[in-house]
C-alpha positions as CSV (number, residue, x, y, z in Angstrom):
1,M,-12.1,14.2,28.8
2,R,-12.8,10.7,27.6
3,L,-9.2,10.3,26.4
4,R,-7.9,11.5,29.8
5,R,-10.1,9.1,31.7
6,R,-9.0,6.3,29.3
7,S,-5.3,7.1,29.9
8,S,-5.9,7.2,33.7
9,F,-7.6,3.9,33.5
10,L,-4.8,2.4,31.5
11,M,-2.1,3.5,33.9
12,A,-4.1,2.3,36.9
13,A,-4.6,-1.1,35.1
14,V,-0.8,-1.3,34.5
15,F,-0.1,-0.7,38.2
16,A,-2.7,-3.2,39.2
17,A,-1.4,-5.8,36.8
18,F,2.2,-5.5,38.0
19,A,1.0,-5.4,41.7
20,H,-0.2,-9.0,41.1
21,A,2.6,-10.0,38.7
22,G,4.3,-12.3,41.2
23,A,1.4,-14.8,41.0
24,Q,0.9,-14.7,37.3
25,I,4.2,-14.2,35.5
26,P,6.2,-17.4,35.1
27,E,9.0,-18.2,37.4
28,K,11.2,-19.3,34.5
29,F,11.2,-17.5,31.2
30,E,11.2,-19.2,27.8
31,N,12.1,-18.1,24.3
32,L,14.2,-15.1,25.4
33,K,16.0,-13.9,22.3
34,Y,17.1,-10.4,23.2
35,F,17.5,-10.6,27.0
36,H,20.0,-12.9,28.6
37,K,18.5,-16.2,29.7
38,D,19.7,-15.7,33.2
39,I,18.2,-12.2,33.7
40,P,16.7,-11.9,37.2
41,R,12.9,-12.2,37.1
42,D,12.3,-8.9,39.0
43,T,14.7,-7.1,36.6
44,L,12.8,-8.3,33.5
45,I,9.5,-7.4,35.1
46,Q,10.7,-3.8,35.7
47,V,12.0,-3.6,32.1
48,M,8.6,-4.7,30.8
49,R,6.9,-2.2,33.1
50,G,9.0,0.5,31.5
51,F,7.9,-0.6,28.1
52,S,4.3,-0.3,29.1
53,F,4.7,3.3,30.3
54,A,6.9,4.4,27.4
55,L,4.4,3.2,24.8
56,G,1.2,3.7,26.9
57,V,0.1,0.1,26.4
58,R,-0.6,-3.1,28.3
59,C,1.5,-6.2,28.2
60,Q,-0.9,-7.8,25.7
61,Y,0.1,-5.3,23.1
62,C,3.1,-7.5,22.5
63,H,2.2,-10.8,24.2
64,A,-0.4,-13.2,22.8
65,G,-3.4,-14.6,24.7
66,G,-5.1,-13.4,27.8
67,D,-8.3,-11.4,28.5
68,G,-6.6,-8.0,28.2
69,L,-7.2,-7.3,31.8
70,S,-4.9,-9.7,33.7
71,F,-2.0,-12.0,32.9
72,E,-4.4,-15.0,33.0
73,G,-3.8,-17.0,29.8
74,V,-1.0,-14.8,28.4
75,E,1.5,-16.8,26.4
76,F,4.7,-14.9,27.2
77,K,6.9,-17.3,25.2
78,S,4.8,-16.9,22.0
79,D,6.1,-14.9,19.1
80,E,2.7,-14.8,17.5
81,K,2.3,-11.0,17.6
82,S,4.3,-8.9,15.2
83,A,4.6,-6.2,17.9
84,K,6.8,-8.5,19.9
85,R,9.0,-9.3,17.0
86,K,9.3,-5.6,16.1
87,A,10.2,-4.9,19.8
88,R,13.3,-7.1,19.5
89,Y,14.3,-5.2,16.4
90,M,13.8,-1.8,18.0
91,L,15.8,-2.9,21.1
92,A,18.7,-3.9,18.8
93,M,18.3,-0.6,17.0
94,A,18.6,1.3,20.2
95,D,21.7,-0.7,21.1
96,T,23.3,0.2,17.8
97,I,22.5,3.9,18.3
98,N,23.8,4.0,21.9
99,G,26.7,1.7,21.5
100,R,28.1,2.5,18.1
101,L,26.6,5.7,16.6
102,L,26.4,7.9,19.7
103,A,29.6,6.4,21.1
104,A,31.4,7.9,18.0
105,L,29.8,11.4,18.5
106,P,32.5,14.0,18.8
107,D,32.5,16.0,22.1
108,R,29.8,13.8,23.5
109,S,28.2,15.1,26.7
110,D,29.1,13.6,30.1
111,P,27.0,11.8,31.3
112,P,26.2,10.7,27.8
113,V,22.8,11.0,26.2
114,R,21.2,7.6,25.5
115,V,18.1,6.8,23.6
116,A,15.3,4.6,25.0
117,C,11.8,3.6,24.0
118,V,10.4,6.7,25.6
119,T,12.7,9.0,23.6
120,C,10.6,8.5,20.5
121,H,7.4,7.0,21.7
122,R,6.6,9.5,24.5
123,G,3.6,7.5,25.6
124,L,2.4,6.6,22.1
125,S,2.4,3.0,20.8
126,K,3.4,4.4,17.4
127,P,5.7,7.4,17.4
128,A,4.1,10.5,15.8
129,T,4.4,14.2,15.9
130,L,1.5,16.7,16.1
131,A,2.2,17.7,12.5
132,S,2.2,14.2,11.1
133,T,-1.0,13.4,13.0
134,L,-2.9,16.4,11.8
135,S,-1.5,16.1,8.2
136,T,-2.9,12.6,8.0
137,T,-6.3,13.8,9.3
138,I,-6.3,16.6,6.7
139,E,-5.6,14.1,4.0
140,K,-8.2,11.6,5.0
141,R,-11.0,13.6,6.6
142,G,-10.4,17.3,5.9
143,T,-9.5,20.5,7.7
144,D,-12.5,20.7,10.0
145,S,-11.7,17.2,11.4
146,A,-8.0,18.2,11.9
147,I,-9.1,21.3,13.8
148,A,-11.4,19.3,16.0
149,Q,-8.6,16.7,16.6
150,Y,-6.2,19.4,17.6
151,R,-8.5,20.8,20.2
152,R,-9.1,17.3,21.6
153,L,-5.4,16.5,21.7
154,R,-4.5,19.8,23.3
155,E,-7.2,19.4,26.0
156,N,-6.5,15.7,26.8
157,T,-2.8,15.1,26.2
158,M,-1.0,18.4,26.7
159,T,-0.1,17.7,30.3
160,R,1.3,14.2,29.3
161,G,3.8,15.6,26.8
162,L,2.7,13.3,24.0
163,F,2.8,16.2,21.4
164,D,4.5,19.5,21.0
165,F,1.9,22.3,21.2
166,S,4.4,25.2,21.0
167,E,3.7,27.9,18.5
168,W,6.3,26.8,16.0
169,S,5.1,23.2,15.9
170,M,1.9,24.4,14.1
171,N,3.7,27.1,12.2
172,E,6.0,24.5,10.6
173,L,2.9,22.3,9.8
174,A,1.4,25.3,8.0
175,R,4.7,25.9,6.1
176,T,4.9,22.4,4.8
177,L,1.2,22.5,3.8
178,G,1.8,25.7,1.9
179,E,4.8,24.2,0.1
180,R,2.6,21.4,-1.0
181,G,0.1,23.9,-2.5
182,K,-2.4,23.4,0.4
183,T,-2.6,27.1,1.1
184,A,-6.2,27.1,2.4
185,E,-5.4,24.3,4.8
186,A,-2.2,26.1,5.9
187,I,-4.2,29.3,6.7
188,A,-6.7,27.3,8.7
189,M,-4.0,25.7,10.8
190,L,-2.4,29.2,11.4
191,E,-5.7,30.7,12.4
192,L,-6.2,27.9,14.8
193,N,-2.7,28.4,16.2
194,Q,-3.3,32.1,16.6
195,E,-6.2,31.4,19.1
196,F,-3.5,30.1,21.5
197,Y,-0.7,32.6,20.5
198,P,-2.6,35.8,19.8
199,Q,0.4,38.1,20.2
200,S,2.6,36.4,17.7
201,P,3.5,38.6,14.7
202,S,5.0,35.5,13.0
203,I,1.6,33.9,12.6
204,D,0.2,37.0,11.0
205,M,3.2,37.2,8.7
206,M,2.7,33.7,7.5
207,I,-1.0,34.1,7.0
208,A,-0.3,37.4,5.1
209,E,2.2,35.7,2.8
210,L,-0.3,32.9,2.0
211,H,-3.0,35.3,1.2
212,R,-0.6,37.2,-1.1
213,Q,0.3,33.9,-2.7
214,R,-3.4,33.2,-3.3
215,G,-3.9,36.7,-4.8
216,E,-6.1,37.8,-1.9
217,K,-4.7,41.3,-1.7
218,D,-7.1,42.9,0.8
219,K,-6.7,40.0,3.3
220,A,-2.9,40.1,2.8
221,I,-2.8,43.8,3.5
222,A,-4.9,43.4,6.7
223,R,-2.5,40.7,7.9
224,Y,0.6,42.7,7.2
225,R,-0.9,45.6,9.1
226,A,-1.6,43.2,12.0
227,V,2.1,42.4,12.0
228,L,3.0,46.0,12.3
229,Q,0.6,46.5,15.2
230,K,2.5,43.9,17.1
231,E,6.0,44.6,15.7
232,P,6.0,48.2,14.3
233,N,9.5,48.0,12.8
234,N,9.1,44.8,10.9
235,P,10.8,45.5,7.6
236,Q,9.3,42.6,5.6
237,A,5.7,43.7,6.5
238,K,6.5,47.3,5.4
239,R,8.1,46.1,2.2
240,R,5.1,43.9,1.3
241,L,2.6,46.7,2.0
242,T,4.6,49.0,-0.3
243,E,4.6,46.3,-3.0
244,L,0.9,46.0,-2.7
245,G,0.4,49.8,-3.0
246,A,-0.8,50.1,0.6
247,Q,0.3,52.4,3.4
248,P,1.9,50.7,6.5
């Protein structure tokens, strides 16, 4: 809930800031290196507003100075912050993707798909997937912390679309963890996922395979049988049970 309130406050603050932008943003822009020097003031303000929402940040994320609450004291012409310098690079990158790479795409759709800041950022200042976020937490703070983080993110960000909470998003995380030898962590992520997708035979199958890999025969058998309860004709589950000397 705290994250949700923080997000709501952020968006309200962005609206409030732009509502008063006319009195605080300079009439004449200086040090424009990406945008044309004659860009209309209102146009640039709307572009910057789009950046704020695409990344879920305030203007001071890129611009130096100010109190973080208003435009008072903000040095719009300053290149002090690396985020501003990076933003120019990212805009040029998007231009290259849209103007050169996607333009050469065979059988391109009409109207053509174009990438923008929100395409990757989706409301995050640094683009990240659910898998990469949880993987980092597992590495730094352990599985229990990752489980708690998943629950918070699911509760507080799901309606905003910041992360993919579909079944296969977590299944793929577990697969990559298993490939790296982190089978216990993979099982924990799958068991967490199954709380939200209890009817999925795929989750049971993946857990069964991991238990088999770990030499945990009884747990593997139980999971293969769980697969068959949900998908009675699953050939892989039947074959595995036969290999383990158990009846389907």
